[in-house]
N, C-alpha and C positions, 0 to 999 in steps of 0.2 A: 323428441327435441330436448336435450339436454341441457338445464339452465345452472347458473353459477352457483347455486346452493344445491344439487345434488353430488356436485366435484367436492364438497365441505362436509356432504353430513355422512353417519357412521355410515362405513359398507357393510352389509349382509353376505357374507359368502356363504353359496353350493357346497355342495361336494366334491368339488375340483378346485375350491381355494381362491378360484378367480372370480371378479367381477368385470363387467363388458357393459360400456354407455358407448352412445350414439352420439354425434353432437352437430349443429349445423349454424351456422351465423353467417348470416348474409350481407348484413351490415358493417362496414369498414367502420374498425377502431370499437365494433360491439365487444361488450365486456363477455369473456367466457367462463371464466374462473378469478374471483378476488383472490389477492396476496394470500397466502396460507402455509401450512403444511403441516405433517401428520408422520405417522409410522409405518405407513404401506411404502409400497415401491408403486412408481402411475409410470407406464408408458404413455405418449402420445401420438399413436402416428396418422399421420395427415395424409388425408385422400386428394384433397385437390386445392385451390387457393394458398393462403400461409396462414400460418401462426403466429404472433410477436409475444415470445415468450419472456416475462420479466423475470428478474431470477437477484438474488442481492447482491451478485458481482458483474450483472450487468444486464443487458438485452438481445437477445437473439430473434433472430426471424427464421421461422421452419418452414421449410417449401415440403410442397407435393411432393411423397413418397422419404420425408425424415421421419427421424420418431426423436422427441424433445424427450429427454427424462429427468422424472423427478424423483430422486433417491428418497429414502427415510429422513425425516427434520430439514430436508433445505429446502427453505422458501422459493415459492414459486407461482406466480401469477399469467395469466394468459389474457389477451383480447386477438378478437379477428384481425388479418389483414388486409390490404388495399382490396379485395376485393372479397374477401370474405374469406372462409375457411369453414371447410368438413373433416371429421375426423374422426376416429375412433380412439377410446382410453381403455384402456386394461389397466384393472388394480391388483393388487395380491398385497399378501403380510408375511415378507420374507421370512419371517418367524417361522410360520408354520410348515415352510420346505426343511426347516431345521430339523436335524436329528443329531447322533452318537460318532458318525463318522470323522472322519480326520479332516476330510475336503469341507462338511459343514462347518467344522468348527474355524478354519480357516479363512474358509471364503464368505461364511452368509451371516455366520455370529457378527462379522465388523460393520455388514451393511446394515443390520437392526439393529445397531448401537451407535449409528450414526456414523462412523469412519473414516465409510470409504467413499471418497467419490468419483464420480463419473461423467464424461463429457455430457454437455446440456443436450445439446445436440447430433444426433447420430444418422449418419446415411451410407448405410450397408445392405450391400443386395443378402449376405445372411438374415439379418434384422430386420428386413420385408417381408423372405420368402417364410420365416419362422414366424411369425407376425401373422401372415395368410393363412397358416396352416390354422394360427389357435384361434381365429375369428370361426373357422369354417370347423373346427371343431367343437367351439361352442357354439355354436349355431346346431349341430346336428345331433339333437338330445340322444340318439342311438347311440354314438361312441359314449367308449369308457372313458371315465372320469380319469382315470391313472392318465392317457394319451394328452389330456391337457396338463396334468403335472407333469409328464415330462415335457411338451413341451415349456413347458415353465422353467426348469433344470435349463436348458439349450439356450434360453435367454438370456439365463442369468450368465451363463459359461460367456456367449458373446458381450456381453456387457462389459464384465472383465479384461475384452481387448482394448476397450476404450477407458480406461480405469484413467481419471484426473487428480493426481497429488495436489496440484494447487485450487482446487476446492473445496479439499480436507480444512486450511486453514481458515474458513470463512466457518464450518459449521458451530464451531463455539460460538461465533456473535449470530449465528441465525436462533439461538436459544434467547436473547434476551430482546430481541425484534421481534418473533417471533409470537409474546407473551403482548405485546403491543398491539400487533393484529388483531389475535384472539380477542380482547377486550373491546378493539371496535368493532370487530366482526361479529358481536354477537350485543352490542349496543348504539348499530349505529341509526335504528330508529329512533334513538332518544335526541338530547341536547349535547351533540358532544362538538369539544370545539378542540383547536390544536395547544391553545393556553392552557384548557384543562389535563388535555391526557398528558402532555408535557410534561407537567408539573406533577402528574400523579405515576411517572416513570423516572421523577429526576432530573429530565433532557431542560438546556436550554432551551427557549420555544423557538428560538432563529434556528439551531442548529437541527433540532428535533425536525423541521416544518423544512429542510434541504435533506436531512438521513430520509426522512420517508416520501420525498420522493426521489431519489437516488435507487432509492427499493424496488418504489411501487410502481413504478413512472406516472405516475398523478400529483396531484397536488392532495392535501390532506380533504379539501372542501372537495375535490372532484373525486377523490375514493369513493367519499359518502356519498354522493351525490350517485356513480357508477350502481354501489350497491343497492341503495334505492330504487333507482331505476328498475334496474335487476326485478327488486322486490314486486315492482309495479306489474311488473311483465308478466309475472307471475300471478299474481291474484287474479288479474285480467283476463287471462291464458284458462285458470282451472278455478277461479267460481262464478258465481253472477253475482258478489255484494257492490253494491252501490260508489259511485266512484269518488264520494266523500267519505266515505268508510277507510277504501284501499289506501285515499290519499292518507288518511290519519296512521293508518297501521302503518305507513311505510315511513312517519318521520313526518308528517305538512299537516299544519294544522290550518293552512288557507288552502283551499281546495282550489280557487285559482291560480296562484303560485305554484300547485302539483302540477295541472293543466297543463301550465305556461312552461314546467323545466322538461316535463315528458315530452311535449310535441318540439322544443327546443333539440331536445336529445335524439329524438327518432324521426321529426318529420310530419309526425299525423298525431292527434288528440288521445286523451284513453280514448276514450268511447269509439275513436274511429279505426285502433287497434283494435279493438274487440269485434268489432264489425270483423272488419279483416280478417282475422282469427277467425271466427266462427262459418263466414262464405269460405274459406279455406278448409273449413272440415268440412262442410256440406257438399263440397265439391266431388 
């Protein structure tokens, strides 16, 4: 299962220069990935359910069969829809596909520089068919890496049919808020407050809080809670550390309050969550 941090961590590519992840989120409204940006291209193909995509310019619902596009340097975050969501993530650095050809210089370099925008949600048979072939090529290790690379070029050509010039005007604004999100994402286990963060970046606190919710879809406190709960899920699933230690690592000095927040978020205590995961693993 993909957690909110796998999507945020540095990507290590194989010889075909593409990274694939599979994600399931069964709880409505559950955090899929925190608001962030990066220099790579990311395509999120929804298999079932729906993905609530948050971007700087608004919110989008990505239905089964549709693809969400996160181009380089564009802010994006995601939550599971009402029926949860199951989706594939394809990540690649467009820069690795650039060469000296006129086509690459004309069409790929602007993507790398964050100067080209695309529709956030694409519903297209050609895109679906290419992504299906890409998944099959990645899963079959006998396929030559050049086959995967060829499909990536095909996907990039399809993307250009869905350019969105309106998004380009937001790209410069992205960088300022991206620094704020990076600061919060790197320090969410500490004592952060909207007053401290807004002052650090030179914003009026009221304006900062309003803008933060507009962009992320969550209040500042809600955003911190989502990050901390995802961190708790990860530690409960992947380690055997005591609940008190996990609470501390997630930014909670009071274990009881941590347990209260966790149960309110997921409907089960941290220990109950861990036991459920262990039982599922043994089945």
